[in-house]
C-alpha positions in Angstrom: 91.1 96.1 81.3 90.7 97.8 77.9 94.2 99.3 78.0 96.6 98.5 75.2 99.7 97.2 77.0 101.8 95.8 74.2 104.4 98.6 73.9 104.8 98.7 77.7 105.2 95.0 77.9 107.9 95.1 75.2 109.7 97.7 77.2 109.4 95.6 80.4 110.6 92.5 78.6 113.8 94.3 77.5 114.6 95.3 81.1 113.6 92.0 82.8 114.5 89.1 80.6 114.0 86.5 83.4 110.2 86.6 83.6 108.0 86.9 80.6 104.9 88.7 81.6 101.6 88.5 79.8 98.8 91.0 79.6 96.7 88.6 81.7 99.4 88.6 84.4 99.4 92.4 84.6 95.7 92.5 84.7 95.5 90.1 87.6 98.1 92.1 89.5 96.4 95.4 88.8 93.0 93.8 89.8 94.4 92.6 93.1 96.1 95.9 93.9 93.1 98.1 93.1 90.4 95.8 94.6 90.2 97.7 97.9 89.6 101.0 96.0 86.5 99.9 94.0 84.0 101.6 96.3 86.1 104.7 96.7 87.3 105.4 93.2 85.4 105.3 89.9 86.3 102.7 87.3 87.9 105.3 85.1 90.0 106.6 88.0 91.2 103.1 88.8 92.1 102.4 85.1 94.0 105.7 85.0 95.9 104.8 88.2 96.8 101.3 86.7 98.0 102.8 83.5 100.0 105.5 85.3 101.6 102.9 87.6 102.4 100.6 84.8 104.0 103.4 82.8 106.1 104.5 85.8 107.0 100.9 86.7 108.2 100.2 83.2 110.1 103.4 83.0 111.8 103.3 86.4 112.2 99.5 87.1 115.8 98.3 87.4 116.2 94.5 87.3 119.4 94.3 89.4 117.8 95.5 92.7 116.4 92.3 94.1 112.9 93.3 93.4 110.5 91.7 90.9 108.7 93.9 88.4 105.4 92.5 89.5 106.0 93.7 93.1 107.1 97.0 91.8 104.0 97.3 89.7 101.6 96.1 92.4 103.0 98.7 94.9 102.8 101.4 92.2 99.1 100.7 91.6 98.4 100.9 95.3 100.3 104.2 95.6 98.6 105.7 92.6 95.2 104.7 93.9 96.0 106.2 97.3 97.1 109.4 95.7 93.9 109.6 93.7 91.8 108.9 96.8 93.6 111.7 98.7 93.1 114.0 95.7 89.3 113.2 95.7 89.0 113.9 99.5 90.7 117.2 99.1 88.2 118.4 96.5 85.4 120.5 98.0 82.1 118.7 98.1 79.9 119.9 95.3 76.6 121.3 96.3 73.4 120.7 94.4 72.1 124.2 95.1 75.0 126.6 94.6 72.8 129.6 95.0 71.5 128.8 98.5 73.3 130.6 101.3 76.6 129.2 102.4 79.6 130.6 104.1 80.9 131.8 100.6 77.6 132.8 99.0 75.3 135.0 101.1 72.6 135.5 98.5 69.6 133.3 98.4 67.6 132.7 95.2 64.1 132.9 96.5 62.6 130.8 93.7 64.7 127.7 94.7 63.8 128.1 98.4 60.1 128.5 97.6 60.4 125.3 95.5 62.0 123.5 98.5 59.3 124.8 100.8 56.6 123.6 98.5 58.2 120.2 98.2 59.2 119.4 101.8 56.8 121.4 104.0 53.3 120.3 105.2 52.0 123.8 105.1 54.0 125.9 102.5 51.6 128.8 102.7 52.3 129.2 106.4 56.1 129.1 105.9 55.8 131.6 103.0 53.7 134.0 105.2 56.2 133.7 108.1 59.5 134.0 106.3 58.7 135.9 103.0 55.9 138.1 104.1 57.4 138.6 107.6 54.1 137.9 109.3 54.3 137.2 113.0 53.2 133.9 114.5 50.2 135.7 116.0 49.1 137.2 112.7 49.3 133.8 111.0 47.3 132.3 113.9 44.6 134.9 113.5 44.3 134.3 109.8 44.0 130.5 110.3 41.8 130.7 113.4 44.1 128.7 115.7 46.2 129.6 118.7 49.8 131.0 118.3 51.3 128.0 120.0 49.9 125.7 117.2 51.5 127.8 114.5 54.8 128.0 116.4 54.9 124.2 116.7 54.0 123.7 113.0 56.7 126.1 111.9 59.2 124.3 114.0 58.3 120.9 112.5 58.5 122.3 109.0 61.9 123.9 109.6 63.1 120.6 111.0 62.0 118.8 107.8 63.7 121.4 105.6 66.9 121.1 107.5 66.9 117.4 107.2 66.2 117.4 103.5 68.6 120.2 102.6 71.2 119.1 105.1 71.7 115.9 103.0 72.7 118.2 100.1 75.4 120.0 102.2 73.4 123.2 102.3 
């Protein structure tokens, strides 16, 4: 940990004169307590939780209550990490494309959608004709010289590709 702990350690030593804790002891305890949160929280969030738990533990710990400071600190780190995890889960998921239609935003920026169609569809011109020029399946089939059922199937496949690609971005 790159956290300066000397002032906090001095405060702890004043309260608990039986056990002399070192910076290494606290780092090992914090590491064990926060290990299960490594995949869930960022390193900065974990360090913030550890520092907060250490500060609270040094401020609130009372030595005459049959509890070791290390236990108090360990439980504090776990509780701070759980609180941070809960806070992260309550945040709304950020979307890559904020301007694409959602339950809150009903407007669509056509430039972004055209980019997505060009990127993910096999026949972007057909999708553009169908959904932006409002051509019918039959009109598209006549311009391409194929039957309507072929165009309908191709549109369905392209829409499936778009849904799978954009669905991974929570759109």
